[in-house]
MARBA-3410 file (N, C-alpha, C, O; in Angstrom, 1 decimal):
189
0.7,-1.2,0.0,0.0,0.0,0.0,0.8,1.3,0.0,0.4,2.3,-0.4 ~ 2.0,1.2,0.5,2.8,2.3,0.5,3.2,2.7,-1.0,3.4,3.9,-1.2 ~ 3.2,1.8,-1.9,3.6,2.1,-3.2,2.5,2.9,-3.9,2.7,3.8,-4.7 ~ 1.3,2.6,-3.5,0.2,3.3,-4.1,0.2,4.8,-3.6,-0.2,5.7,-4.4 ~ 0.5,5.0,-2.4,0.5,6.4,-1.9,1.7,7.2,-2.4,1.6,8.5,-2.4
2.8,6.6,-2.8,4.0,7.3,-3.3,3.7,7.7,-4.7,4.1,8.8,-5.2 ~ 3.0,6.9,-5.5,2.8,7.2,-6.9,2.0,8.5,-7.1,2.4,9.3,-7.9 ~ 0.9,8.8,-6.3,0.2,10.0,-6.5,1.1,11.2,-6.1,1.0,12.3,-6.7 ~ 1.9,11.0,-5.1,2.8,12.1,-4.6,3.8,12.4,-5.7,4.1,13.6,-5.9 ~ 4.4,11.4,-6.3,5.4,11.5,-7.3,4.8,12.2,-8.5,5.4,13.1,-9.1
3.6,11.8,-8.9,2.9,12.4,-10.1,2.6,13.8,-9.8,2.8,14.7,-10.7 ~ 2.1,14.1,-8.6,1.8,15.5,-8.3,3.1,16.4,-8.2,3.0,17.5,-8.6 ~ 4.2,15.8,-7.7,5.4,16.5,-7.7,5.9,16.8,-9.1,6.4,17.8,-9.4 ~ 5.9,15.7,-9.9,6.3,15.9,-11.3,5.4,16.9,-12.0,6.0,17.7,-12.8 ~ 4.1,16.9,-11.8,3.2,17.8,-12.4,3.5,19.2,-11.9,3.5,20.2,-12.7
3.8,19.4,-10.6,4.1,20.7,-10.1,5.4,21.2,-10.7,5.6,22.4,-11.0 ~ 6.4,20.3,-10.9,7.7,20.7,-11.5,7.5,21.1,-12.9,8.0,22.1,-13.4 ~ 6.6,20.4,-13.7,6.4,20.7,-15.1,5.6,22.1,-15.1,5.9,22.9,-16.0 ~ 4.7,22.3,-14.2,4.0,23.6,-14.2,5.0,24.7,-13.9,4.9,25.8,-14.4 ~ 5.9,24.5,-12.9,6.9,25.5,-12.6,7.8,25.8,-13.7,8.0,27.0,-14.0
8.3,24.7,-14.4,9.1,25.0,-15.6,8.3,25.7,-16.7,8.8,26.6,-17.4 ~ 7.1,25.3,-16.9,6.2,26.0,-17.9,6.0,27.4,-17.6,6.1,28.3,-18.4 ~ 5.8,27.7,-16.3,5.6,29.1,-15.8,6.9,29.9,-16.0,6.8,31.0,-16.4 ~ 8.0,29.2,-15.7,9.3,29.9,-15.9,9.5,30.2,-17.4,10.0,31.3,-17.7 ~ 9.2,29.2,-18.2,9.4,29.4,-19.7,8.5,30.6,-20.2,9.0,31.4,-21.0
7.2,30.6,-19.7,6.3,31.7,-20.1,6.8,33.0,-19.6,6.8,34.0,-20.4 ~ 7.3,33.0,-18.4,7.9,34.3,-17.8,9.1,34.8,-18.6,9.2,35.9,-18.9 ~ 10.0,33.8,-19.0,11.2,34.2,-19.8,10.8,34.7,-21.2,11.4,35.6,-21.7 ~ 9.8,34.0,-21.8,9.3,34.4,-23.1,8.7,35.8,-23.1,8.9,36.6,-24.0 ~ 7.9,36.1,-22.0,7.3,37.4,-21.9,8.4,38.5,-21.7,8.3,39.6,-22.3
9.4,38.2,-20.9,10.5,39.1,-20.7,11.3,39.3,-22.1,11.6,40.5,-22.4 ~ 11.5,38.3,-22.8,12.2,38.4,-24.1,11.4,39.2,-25.1,11.9,40.1,-25.8 ~ 10.0,39.0,-25.1,9.2,39.8,-26.0,9.2,41.3,-25.6,9.2,42.2,-26.4 ~ 9.1,41.6,-24.3,9.2,42.9,-23.8,10.5,43.6,-24.2,10.5,44.8,-24.6 ~ 11.6,42.9,-24.0,12.9,43.4,-24.4,13.0,43.7,-25.9,13.5,44.8,-26.3
12.4,42.8,-26.7,12.4,43.0,-28.2,11.5,44.2,-28.5,11.9,45.0,-29.4 ~ 10.4,44.4,-27.8,9.5,45.5,-28.0,10.2,46.8,-27.6,10.1,47.8,-28.3 ~ 10.9,46.8,-26.5,11.6,48.0,-26.1,12.8,48.4,-27.0,12.9,49.5,-27.4 ~ 13.5,47.4,-27.5,14.5,47.6,-28.5,14.0,48.2,-29.8,14.5,49.1,-30.4 ~ 12.8,47.6,-30.3,12.2,48.1,-31.5,11.7,49.6,-31.3,11.9,50.4,-32.2
11.1,49.9,-30.1,10.7,51.2,-29.9,11.8,52.2,-29.8,11.8,53.3,-30.3 ~ 12.9,51.8,-29.2,14.1,52.6,-29.1,14.7,52.9,-30.5,15.1,54.0,-30.8 ~ 14.8,51.8,-31.3,15.3,52.0,-32.7,14.4,53.0,-33.5,14.9,53.8,-34.2 ~ 13.1,52.8,-33.3,12.1,53.7,-34.0,12.3,55.1,-33.5,12.3,56.1,-34.3 ~ 12.5,55.3,-32.2,12.6,56.7,-31.7,13.9,57.3,-32.2,14.0,58.5,-32.5
15.0,56.5,-32.3,16.3,57.0,-32.8,16.2,57.4,-34.2,16.7,58.4,-34.7 ~ 15.5,56.6,-35.0,15.3,56.9,-36.4,14.5,58.2,-36.6,14.9,59.0,-37.4 ~ 13.4,58.3,-35.8,12.6,59.6,-35.9,13.5,60.8,-35.5,13.4,61.8,-36.1 ~ 14.3,60.6,-34.4,15.2,61.7,-34.0,16.2,62.0,-35.0,16.5,63.2,-35.3 ~ 16.8,61.0,-35.7,17.8,61.3,-36.7,17.1,62.0,-37.9,17.7,62.9,-38.5
15.9,61.6,-38.3,15.2,62.3,-39.4,14.9,63.7,-39.0,15.1,64.6,-39.9 ~ 14.4,64.0,-37.8,14.1,65.3,-37.4,15.4,66.2,-37.4,15.4,67.3,-37.8 ~ 16.5,65.6,-36.9,17.8,66.3,-36.8,18.3,66.6,-38.2,18.8,67.7,-38.5 ~ 18.2,65.7,-39.2,18.6,65.9,-40.5,17.7,67.0,-41.2,18.2,67.9,-41.9 ~ 16.4,67.0,-40.9,15.5,68.0,-41.4,15.9,69.4,-40.8,15.8,70.3,-41.6
16.2,69.4,-39.5,16.6,70.7,-38.9,17.9,71.2,-39.5,18.0,72.4,-39.8 ~ 18.8,70.3,-39.8,20.1,70.7,-40.4,19.9,71.3,-41.8,20.4,72.3,-42.2 ~ 19.0,70.6,-42.6,18.7,71.0,-43.9,18.0,72.4,-43.9,18.4,73.3,-44.7 ~ 17.0,72.6,-43.0,16.4,73.9,-43.0,17.4,75.0,-42.5,17.3,76.1,-43.0 ~ 18.2,74.6,-41.6,19.2,75.6,-41.1,20.2,76.0,-42.3,20.5,77.1,-42.5
20.6,75.0,-43.0,21.5,75.2,-44.2,20.8,76.0,-45.2,21.4,76.9,-45.8 ~ 19.5,75.8,-45.4,18.8,76.6,-46.4,18.7,78.0,-46.0,18.8,79.0,-46.8 ~ 18.4,78.3,-44.7,18.4,79.6,-44.2,19.7,80.3,-44.3,19.8,81.5,-44.6 ~ 20.8,79.6,-43.9,22.1,80.2,-43.9,22.6,80.5,-45.3,23.4,81.5,-45.5 ~ 22.2,79.8,-46.3,22.7,80.0,-47.7,21.7,80.8,-48.5,21.9,80.9,-49.8
20.6,81.3,-48.0,19.6,82.0,-48.8,20.3,83.2,-49.5,20.0,83.4,-50.7 ~ 21.0,84.0,-48.8,21.6,85.2,-49.5,22.6,84.8,-50.6,22.6,85.4,-51.6 ~ 23.4,83.7,-50.4,24.3,83.2,-51.4,23.5,82.7,-52.6,23.9,82.9,-53.7 ~ 22.4,82.0,-52.3,21.6,81.4,-53.4,20.9,82.6,-54.2,20.8,82.5,-55.4 ~ 20.4,83.6,-53.5,19.8,84.7,-54.2,20.9,85.5,-55.0,20.6,85.9,-56.1
22.1,85.6,-54.5,23.1,86.3,-55.3,23.5,85.4,-56.5,23.7,86.0,-57.6 ~ 23.6,84.1,-56.4,23.8,83.2,-57.5,22.7,83.3,-58.5,23.0,83.4,-59.7 ~ 21.5,83.4,-58.1,20.3,83.6,-59.0,20.4,84.9,-59.7,20.1,85.0,-60.9 ~ 20.8,85.9,-59.0,21.0,87.2,-59.7,22.1,87.2,-60.7,22.1,87.9,-61.7 ~ 23.2,86.5,-60.4,24.3,86.4,-61.4,24.0,85.6,-62.6,24.4,85.9,-63.7
23.2,84.5,-62.4,22.9,83.6,-63.6,21.6,84.0,-64.3,21.3,83.5,-65.3 ~ 20.7,84.8,-63.7,19.4,85.1,-64.3,19.5,86.2,-65.3,18.4,86.6,-65.8 ~ 20.6,86.7,-65.7,20.7,87.8,-66.6,20.4,87.3,-68.0,20.7,86.2,-68.4 ~ 19.7,88.2,-68.8,19.4,87.9,-70.2,20.7,88.1,-71.0,21.5,88.9,-70.6 ~ 20.8,87.4,-72.1,21.9,87.5,-73.0,22.1,88.9,-73.5,23.2,89.4,-73.6
21.0,89.6,-73.9,21.1,90.9,-74.4,21.6,91.9,-73.3,22.4,92.8,-73.6 ~ 21.2,91.7,-72.1,21.7,92.5,-71.0,23.2,92.3,-70.8,23.9,93.3,-70.5 ~ 23.6,91.1,-70.9,25.0,90.8,-70.7,25.8,91.4,-71.9,26.9,92.0,-71.6 ~ 25.3,91.4,-73.1,26.0,92.0,-74.2,26.1,93.5,-74.0,27.1,94.2,-74.3 ~ 25.0,94.1,-73.4,25.1,95.6,-73.1,26.1,95.9,-72.1,26.8,96.9,-72.1
26.3,95.0,-71.1,27.3,95.2,-70.0,28.7,95.2,-70.7,29.5,96.0,-70.4 ~ 28.9,94.2,-71.6,30.2,94.1,-72.2,30.5,95.3,-73.1,31.6,95.8,-73.1 ~ 29.5,95.8,-73.9,29.7,97.0,-74.7,29.9,98.2,-73.8,30.6,99.1,-74.2 ~ 29.2,98.2,-72.7,29.4,99.3,-71.7,30.8,99.4,-71.2,31.3,100.5,-70.9 ~ 31.5,98.3,-71.1,32.9,98.2,-70.6,33.8,99.0,-71.6,34.6,99.8,-71.3
33.5,98.8,-72.9,34.2,99.5,-74.0,34.0,101.0,-73.9,34.9,101.8,-74.1 ~ 32.8,101.4,-73.6,32.5,102.9,-73.5,33.3,103.5,-72.3,33.8,104.6,-72.3 ~ 33.3,102.7,-71.2,34.0,103.2,-70.0,35.5,103.3,-70.1,36.2,104.1,-69.5 ~ 36.1,102.4,-71.0,37.5,102.4,-71.2,38.0,103.2,-72.4,39.2,103.3,-72.7 ~ 37.0,103.7,-73.2,37.4,104.4,-74.4,37.8,103.5,-75.6,38.5,104.0,-76.5
37.3,102.3,-75.6,37.6,101.4,-76.7,36.3,100.9,-77.3,35.3,100.7,-76.6 ~ 36.3,100.7,-78.6,35.1,100.2,-79.2,35.1,98.7,-79.1,35.8,98.0,-79.8 ~ 34.2,98.2,-78.2,34.1,96.7,-78.0,33.0,96.2,-78.9,31.8,96.7,-78.8 ~ 33.2,95.2,-79.7,32.2,94.6,-80.4,32.1,93.1,-80.1,33.1,92.4,-79.9 ~ 30.9,92.6,-80.1,30.7,91.1,-80.0,30.5,90.6,-81.4,29.4,90.8,-82.0
31.5,89.9,-81.8,31.4,89.4,-83.2,30.8,88.1,-83.4,30.5,87.6,-84.5 ~ 30.5,87.4,-82.3,29.8,86.1,-82.4,29.4,85.5,-81.0,30.0,85.9,-80.0 ~ 28.5,84.6,-81.1,28.1,83.9,-79.9,27.9,82.4,-80.2,27.2,82.1,-81.3 ~ 28.3,81.6,-79.4,28.2,80.1,-79.6,27.5,79.5,-78.3,28.0,79.7,-77.2 ~ 26.4,78.8,-78.6,25.7,78.2,-77.4,26.3,76.8,-77.3,26.2,76.0,-78.2
26.8,76.6,-76.1,27.3,75.2,-75.7,26.1,74.4,-75.3,25.0,75.0,-75.0 ~ 26.2,73.1,-75.3,25.1,72.3,-74.8,25.0,72.3,-73.3,26.0,72.2,-72.6 ~ 23.7,72.5,-72.8,23.6,72.6,-71.4,23.7,71.2,-70.7,23.8,70.2,-71.4 ~ 23.8,71.3,-69.4,23.9,70.0,-68.7,22.6,69.2,-68.9,21.6,69.8,-69.2 ~ 22.7,67.9,-68.8,21.5,67.1,-69.0,20.4,67.4,-68.0,20.7,67.7,-66.9
19.1,67.3,-68.5,18.0,67.7,-67.7,17.9,66.7,-66.5,18.0,65.5,-66.7 ~ 17.6,67.2,-65.4,17.3,66.4,-64.2,15.9,66.5,-63.8,15.1,67.3,-64.4 ~ 15.5,65.7,-62.9,14.1,65.7,-62.4,13.8,66.8,-61.5,12.6,67.0,-61.1 ~ 14.8,67.5,-61.1,14.6,68.6,-60.1,14.0,69.8,-60.8,14.0,69.9,-62.0 ~ 13.4,70.7,-60.0,12.8,71.9,-60.6,13.7,73.0,-60.7,13.3,74.2,-61.0
15.0,72.8,-60.4,16.0,73.9,-60.5,16.2,74.3,-61.9,16.0,73.6,-62.9 ~ 16.7,75.6,-62.1,16.9,76.1,-63.4,18.2,75.5,-64.0,19.1,75.1,-63.3 ~ 18.1,75.4,-65.3,19.3,74.8,-66.1,20.2,76.0,-66.5,19.7,77.0,-67.1 ~ 21.5,75.8,-66.3,22.5,76.8,-66.7,22.8,76.6,-68.2,23.1,75.4,-68.6 ~ 22.7,77.6,-69.0,23.0,77.6,-70.4,24.4,78.3,-70.6,24.5,79.5,-70.4
25.4,77.5,-71.0,26.7,78.2,-71.3,26.7,78.8,-72.7,26.3,78.1,-73.6 ~ 27.1,80.0,-72.8,27.2,80.7,-74.0,28.6,81.3,-74.1,29.1,82.0,-73.2 ~ 29.3,81.1,-75.3,30.6,81.7,-75.5,30.5,82.9,-76.4,29.9,82.8,-77.5 ~ 30.9,84.0,-75.9,30.9,85.3,-76.7,32.3,85.5,-77.2,33.3,85.4,-76.5 ~ 32.3,85.9,-78.5,33.6,86.3,-79.1,33.6,87.8,-79.2,32.8,88.4,-79.8
34.6,88.4,-78.5,34.7,89.8,-78.3,36.0,90.4,-79.0,37.0,89.8,-78.9 ~ 35.8,91.5,-79.7,36.9,92.1,-80.4,36.9,93.6,-80.0,35.9,94.2,-79.9 ~ 38.1,94.2,-80.0,38.3,95.6,-79.7,39.6,96.1,-80.2,40.5,95.3,-80.4 ~ 39.7,97.4,-80.5,40.9,98.0,-81.0,41.1,99.3,-80.1,40.2,100.0,-79.7 ~ 42.4,99.6,-79.9,42.8,100.8,-79.2,44.2,100.7,-78.7,45.0,100.0,-79.2
44.5,101.6,-77.7,45.9,101.6,-77.2,46.1,100.5,-76.2,45.1,99.8,-75.8 ~ 47.3,100.2,-76.0,47.6,99.0,-75.2,47.1,99.2,-73.8,46.5,98.2,-73.2 ~ 47.2,100.3,-73.2,46.7,100.6,-71.8,45.2,100.4,-71.7,44.7,99.8,-70.8 ~ 44.5,101.0,-72.7,43.0,100.9,-72.7,42.6,99.5,-72.9,41.6,99.0,-72.3 ~ 43.3,98.7,-73.8,42.9,97.3,-74.0,43.2,96.4,-72.8,42.4,95.5,-72.5
44.3,96.7,-72.0,44.6,96.0,-70.8,43.5,96.3,-69.7,43.1,95.4,-69.0 ~ 43.1,97.5,-69.7,42.0,97.9,-68.7,40.7,97.2,-69.1,40.0,96.7,-68.3 ~ 40.4,97.1,-70.4,39.3,96.4,-70.9,39.3,94.9,-70.6,38.4,94.3,-70.1 ~ 40.5,94.3,-70.8,40.7,92.9,-70.5,40.5,92.7,-69.0,39.9,91.6,-68.6 ~ 41.0,93.5,-68.1,40.8,93.4,-66.7,39.3,93.4,-66.3,38.8,92.6,-65.5
38.5,94.3,-67.0,37.1,94.4,-66.7,36.4,93.2,-67.3,35.4,92.8,-66.7 ~ 36.8,92.7,-68.4,36.1,91.6,-69.0,36.4,90.3,-68.1,35.5,89.5,-68.0 ~ 37.5,90.3,-67.4,37.8,89.1,-66.6,37.0,89.2,-65.3,36.7,88.2,-64.7 ~ 36.6,90.4,-64.9,35.8,90.6,-63.6,34.4,91.0,-63.9,33.9,91.9,-63.2 ~ 33.7,90.4,-64.8,32.3,90.8,-65.1,31.5,90.5,-63.9,31.7,89.5,-63.2
30.4,91.3,-63.7,29.5,91.0,-62.5,28.5,90.0,-62.8,27.4,90.0,-62.3 ~ 28.8,89.0,-63.6,28.0,87.9,-63.9,28.8,86.6,-63.8,30.0,86.7,-63.7 ~ 28.1,85.5,-63.9,28.8,84.2,-63.8,29.5,83.9,-65.1,28.8,83.6,-66.1 ~ 30.8,84.2,-65.2,31.5,84.0,-66.5,33.0,83.7,-66.2,33.5,83.7,-65.1 ~ 33.6,83.2,-67.3,35.1,83.0,-67.3,35.7,83.3,-68.6,35.1,83.1,-69.7
36.8,83.9,-68.5,37.6,84.4,-69.7,38.3,83.1,-70.2,39.2,82.6,-69.6 ~ 37.9,82.7,-71.4,38.4,81.4,-71.9,39.8,81.7,-72.7,40.7,80.9,-72.5 ~ 39.8,82.7,-73.4,41.1,83.1,-74.1,41.2,84.6,-74.4,40.1,85.2,-74.4 ~ 42.4,85.1,-74.5,42.6,86.5,-74.7,43.9,86.6,-75.6,44.9,86.1,-75.2 ~ 43.7,87.3,-76.6,44.8,87.6,-77.6,45.0,89.1,-77.8,44.0,89.8,-78.0
46.2,89.5,-77.8,46.5,90.9,-78.1,47.5,90.9,-79.3,48.5,90.2,-79.3 ~ 47.1,91.7,-80.3,47.9,91.8,-81.5,48.3,93.2,-81.7,47.5,94.2,-81.5 ~ 49.5,93.4,-82.2,50.0,94.8,-82.5,50.1,94.9,-84.0,50.8,94.1,-84.6 ~ 49.5,95.9,-84.5,49.5,96.2,-86.0,49.8,97.6,-86.3,49.5,98.5,-85.4 ~ 50.3,97.9,-87.5,50.5,99.3,-87.9,49.6,99.5,-89.1,49.8,98.8,-90.1
48.7,100.4,-89.1,47.9,100.7,-90.2,48.4,101.9,-91.0,48.8,102.9,-90.4 ~ 48.5,101.8,-92.2,48.9,102.9,-93.1,47.7,103.4,-93.8,47.0,102.7,-94.6 ~ 47.4,104.7,-93.6,46.3,105.3,-94.3,46.8,106.4,-95.2,47.2,107.4,-94.7 ~ 46.8,106.1,-96.4,47.3,107.1,-97.4,48.8,107.1,-97.6,49.3,106.4,-98.5 ~ 49.5,107.8,-96.8,51.0,107.9,-96.9,51.7,107.2,-95.7,51.0,106.8,-94.7
53.0,107.0,-95.9,53.8,106.4,-94.9,53.8,107.2,-93.6,54.0,106.7,-92.5 ~ 53.7,108.6,-93.8,53.8,109.5,-92.6,52.6,109.4,-91.7,52.7,109.7,-90.5 ~ 51.5,108.8,-92.2,50.3,108.8,-91.3,50.0,107.4,-90.8,48.9,106.9,-90.8 ~ 51.1,106.7,-90.5,50.9,105.3,-90.0,50.4,105.4,-88.6,50.8,106.2,-87.8 ~ 49.5,104.5,-88.3,48.8,104.5,-87.0,49.1,103.2,-86.3,48.9,102.1,-86.9
49.5,103.3,-85.0,49.8,102.0,-84.3,48.5,101.6,-83.5,47.9,102.4,-82.8 ~ 48.1,100.4,-83.8,46.8,99.9,-83.2,47.1,98.5,-82.6,47.7,97.6,-83.1 ~ 46.5,98.4,-81.4,46.5,97.1,-80.7,45.1,96.5,-80.9,44.1,97.3,-80.8 ~ 45.0,95.2,-81.1,43.7,94.5,-81.3,43.6,93.5,-80.2,44.5,92.8,-79.8 ~ 42.4,93.4,-79.6,42.1,92.4,-78.6,41.1,91.5,-79.1,40.1,91.9,-79.8
41.3,90.2,-78.9,40.3,89.2,-79.3,40.1,88.3,-78.0,41.1,87.8,-77.5 ~ 38.9,88.1,-77.6,38.7,87.4,-76.4,37.5,86.4,-76.6,36.6,86.7,-77.3 ~ 37.5,85.3,-75.8,36.4,84.4,-75.8,36.0,84.3,-74.3,36.8,84.0,-73.4 ~ 34.7,84.7,-74.0,34.2,84.6,-72.7,33.0,83.7,-72.6,32.1,83.8,-73.4 ~ 33.1,82.8,-71.7,32.0,81.9,-71.5,31.1,82.4,-70.3,31.6,82.6,-69.2
29.8,82.7,-70.6,28.9,83.1,-69.6,27.9,82.0,-69.3,27.6,81.2,-70.2 ~ 27.4,82.0,-68.1,26.4,81.1,-67.7,25.1,81.8,-67.4,25.1,82.8,-66.6 ~ 24.0,81.4,-68.0,22.7,82.1,-67.7,21.6,81.0,-67.6,21.6,80.0,-68.2 ~ 20.7,81.4,-66.7,19.5,80.5,-66.6,18.4,81.0,-67.5,17.3,80.4,-67.6 ~ 18.6,82.1,-68.2,17.6,82.7,-69.1,17.3,81.7,-70.2,18.2,81.0,-70.6
16.1,81.7,-70.7,15.7,80.8,-71.7,16.4,81.3,-73.0,16.2,82.4,-73.5 ~ 17.2,80.4,-73.6,18.0,80.7,-74.8,17.4,79.8,-75.9,17.5,78.6,-75.8 ~ 16.9,80.4,-77.0,16.3,79.6,-78.1,17.4,79.1,-78.9,18.4,79.8,-79.1 ~ 17.3,77.9,-79.5,18.3,77.3,-80.3,18.3,77.8,-81.7,19.1,77.4,-82.5
END
């Protein structure tokens, strides 16, 4: 009879042990799920914080560069005719007859999906005649135009013109320059 009374006690002890281990397993699984949830929430919060920080940096950069962007827009937004008038005005201020003998439109950068303006490069061929000092002053002003431009080439030639007799020879310097200007103005092909 003692065997029969030990068996229910052993079964109940084994069942209690299994219930304890099951409870422990459920408790550990709940802790693991909570930890994974906390990790996920932390990662999401860090991602949101990084996005907000990047957005704030971008807005700050946009505010800080507004004046520089406005200045760049004013430099590139000039019409080609206005630029030609500026260049001819340089000749008037230096006492040299400056003429634009040609213009070549280079191909613009490929179109992108952004809404920003496309820069159109245009090469102007400029010629002038006069004294060496006035041509050098003209060249200096052409190099420092108040628009987005670069002086591609500059040539100075010295010639003597004979008009009528040998006694009336005139010494003339000639300037030939190529200037590339950049404009966002609409340029027809």
